[in-house]
C-alpha positions as a Markdown table, in Angstrom:
| # | Residue | x | y | z |
|---|---|---|---|---|
| 1 | Met | 6.8 | -7.3 | -1.7 |
| 2 | Ile | 10.4 | -8.5 | -1.5 |
| 3 | Asn | 11.7 | -4.9 | -2.1 |
| 4 | Tyr | 9.4 | -3.6 | 0.5 |
| 5 | Leu | 10.5 | -6.2 | 3.0 |
| 6 | Lys | 14.1 | -5.6 | 2.3 |
| 7 | Lys | 13.7 | -1.9 | 2.9 |
| 8 | Asn | 12.1 | -2.6 | 6.2 |
| 9 | Lys | 14.4 | -5.5 | 7.5 |
| 10 | His | 14.4 | -3.9 | 10.9 |
| 11 | Arg | 10.7 | -4.8 | 11.6 |
| 12 | Arg | 7.9 | -7.2 | 10.8 |
| 13 | Ile | 5.5 | -6.2 | 8.1 |
| 14 | Thr | 1.9 | -7.3 | 8.5 |
| 15 | Phe | 0.2 | -8.8 | 5.7 |
| 16 | Asn | -2.6 | -6.3 | 6.1 |
| 17 | Glu | -0.1 | -3.5 | 5.5 |
| 18 | Leu | 1.0 | -5.3 | 2.4 |
| 19 | Phe | -2.6 | -5.7 | 1.3 |
| 20 | Leu | -3.4 | -2.1 | 1.7 |
| 21 | Lys | -0.2 | -1.0 | -0.3 |
| 22 | Trp | -1.2 | -3.4 | -3.1 |
| 23 | Ser | -4.7 | -2.2 | -3.3 |
| 24 | Lys | -3.9 | 1.3 | -3.9 |
| 25 | Pro | -2.4 | 2.8 | -7.1 |
| 26 | Pro | -0.1 | 2.1 | -8.9 |
| 27 | Tyr | -1.0 | -1.5 | -8.2 |
| 28 | Gly | -4.7 | -1.5 | -7.7 |
| 29 | Ile | -4.9 | -5.2 | -7.1 |
| 30 | Arg | -8.4 | -6.4 | -6.0 |
| 31 | Gln | -8.8 | -8.0 | -2.3 |
| 32 | Gly | -9.6 | -11.4 | -3.5 |
| 33 | Ile | -6.4 | -11.9 | -5.5 |
| 34 | Ile | -4.0 | -10.4 | -2.9 |
| 35 | Pro | -3.8 | -13.4 | -0.6 |
| 36 | Ile | -3.1 | -15.8 | -3.5 |
| 37 | Leu | -0.3 | -13.3 | -4.7 |
| 38 | Ala | 1.2 | -13.1 | -1.2 |
| 39 | Leu | 1.4 | -16.9 | -1.0 |
| 40 | Thr | 2.9 | -17.2 | -4.5 |
| 41 | Ile | 5.6 | -14.6 | -3.6 |
| 42 | Tyr | 6.2 | -16.2 | -0.2 |
| 43 | Glu | 6.8 | -19.6 | -1.9 |
| 44 | Ala | 9.2 | -18.2 | -4.5 |
| 45 | His | 11.2 | -16.6 | -1.6 |
| 46 | Arg | 10.7 | -19.0 | 1.3 |
| 47 | Glu | 14.4 | -19.1 | 2.0 |
| 48 | Glu | 14.5 | -15.4 | 2.5 |
| 49 | Val | 11.3 | -14.5 | 4.3 |
| 50 | Ala | 10.1 | -15.5 | 7.7 |
| 51 | Val | 6.4 | -15.7 | 8.4 |
| 52 | Phe | 4.9 | -15.1 | 11.8 |
| 53 | Val | 1.3 | -15.9 | 12.9 |
| 54 | Asp | 0.2 | -14.2 | 16.2 |
| 55 | Asp | 3.9 | -13.2 | 16.8 |
| 56 | Leu | 5.0 | -16.8 | 16.5 |
| 57 | Phe | 7.4 | -18.0 | 13.8 |
| 58 | Val | 5.9 | -20.5 | 11.5 |
| 59 | Pro | 8.3 | -22.7 | 9.6 |
| 60 | Asp | 5.9 | -23.8 | 7.0 |
| 61 | Ile | 2.6 | -22.6 | 5.6 |
| 62 | Asp | -0.3 | -25.0 | 6.3 |
| 63 | Ser | -4.0 | -24.8 | 6.2 |
| 64 | Tyr | -4.2 | -22.9 | 9.6 |
| 65 | Val | -1.9 | -20.2 | 8.2 |
| 66 | Ile | -3.8 | -19.9 | 5.1 |
| 67 | Asn | -7.2 | -19.7 | 6.9 |
| 68 | Arg | -5.7 | -16.8 | 9.1 |
| 69 | Leu | -4.3 | -15.1 | 6.0 |
| 70 | Phe | -7.8 | -15.1 | 4.3 |
| 71 | Asn | -9.7 | -14.1 | 7.5 |
| 72 | His | -7.3 | -12.1 | 9.7 |
| 73 | Ser | -4.5 | -10.8 | 7.6 |
| 74 | Asn | -3.4 | -8.5 | 10.4 |
| 75 | Ala | -2.5 | -11.7 | 12.4 |
| 76 | Leu | 0.2 | -12.5 | 9.9 |
| 77 | Ser | 3.4 | -10.7 | 9.4 |
| 78 | Gly | 6.7 | -11.2 | 7.5 |
| 79 | Arg | 10.2 | -10.4 | 7.9 |
| 80 | Tyr | 13.2 | -10.4 | 5.3 |
């Protein structure tokens, strides 16, 4: 995820785009695991990655953001 965000510094990447990328080969990660993986990677790189919900910057992940991630992954985006 981080390498993909670094290559696309010029734009925000939707979480839905990341989910689609991860669900295809060579990764083949199942849909239920992907949001958890995304949150884990974000937490490990929170100093480098900005998260946006409905085009608004979110300084910290809370229950609203997690709910949007699980139910409407296209509403969230990230930028390196």
